[in-house]
N, C-alpha and C positions, 0 to 999 in steps of 0.2 A: 321935571321929567314928564314925558308924555304918559297918558293913562295906559298905553300899551305896555310900557315898561313894567308897571306894577301888576298888570294882568298876567304877564309872563311869570313874574316872581310868584304870584299867588298860585298859578298852575304848577310851577316847580315845587313849591312848598306842599301842595296837596299830593303830588306824586311821591314826594319823599316820605310822607306819612304812611305809605304802603310799601316802601322799599324793603327788600328781603336780604340784600347783600351789597357788597362794595360795587359790583358791576352795575347794579341798579342806580346807585348814587352817581357814579361816573357818567352813566348814560343820561340821567335826568339833568345833571348840571354840566353837560358837555360844553365845550367852547362854542360849538355850532349853535347851541341854544341860548347863548349869552345875549340878553336883551340889548347890550351895548354893541353887539356884533362880534363875529368870530375874531380872535386875535386880540381882543381888548380885555385887559385884566387877567392876571394869573397865567401869563403866557407859558410858563415853565411847569405849571401844575397839570394834573390829570383832568381837572374840572375846575369850575369857578362859580361861586354864588354871588351874583351882583347885588342882591338885595340885603346885604348885611347891615345896612343902615335903616332897615324897615322895622316894623313891629314884630314880625315873626322870625324865628331863627331856625337854622339847620338843626341845631341841637334839639330844639323842641320837637321838630318834625320827626327826627330819627327816634327820639324817646317814644313818641306816639307809635312808631312802627315796631317797637320792641327792642331797640338797640340799647346798649348800656355804655356808660362812660368808663373806660378802663384807665384813663389818665387825663388830667387837665391841669394846665398851668394858669389859665384864665378863661373867661367866656369866649375869647378869640383864638385860643390855642388848646386843642384837645384831641384825643383819640377815642373813637367810638367803635364798638364791636357789634356786628349784626348777629341775629339769632343763628345764622349758619357758621359763625366764627370768623368771617372775614372782617377786615378793619379798614377804616379811613381815618386820615388825619386832617383836621380843619385848622388852617392858619390864616386868620383874617380874610376869609372868603375863598382862599385857595384850598382845593381839595386834592389830597394825595391818596392813592391806593396804599394800604398798609399802615403800619405803625412807623411814622416818620419823626417821632419826637427826638429832640436833640439828645445825644448821649455825651454829655460834657464830662471829661475826665477831672477828677478831684486831684489835689496835690499828692495824695497817697497812691494815685494810679487807678483807683476804683472809679466806676461809673456813677455819676451823681443821680441819674434817673433810674 
């Protein structure tokens, strides 16, 4: 990948380290700022982080910004809460506003998560 790809990812990561709410995250990782180009990756999500194969993670950046993990199934699927209470769900690079974890019904009709 060209050096400009990783430059964009580094800039996004740095911005995420000071994000205060879900709106900031969606703006920073908007599809228009995707280094692959708009419409590539995560087309149905609110935003997309193209650098998920790199050394630095969205989780790490948001933790630096004071966000907390309120649920995680894996390093690739989690929900983070901002200091203002807003949330985002991260699923393998796709970013969704709010808590979008799967609510799988158990055989007894209760929700598993």
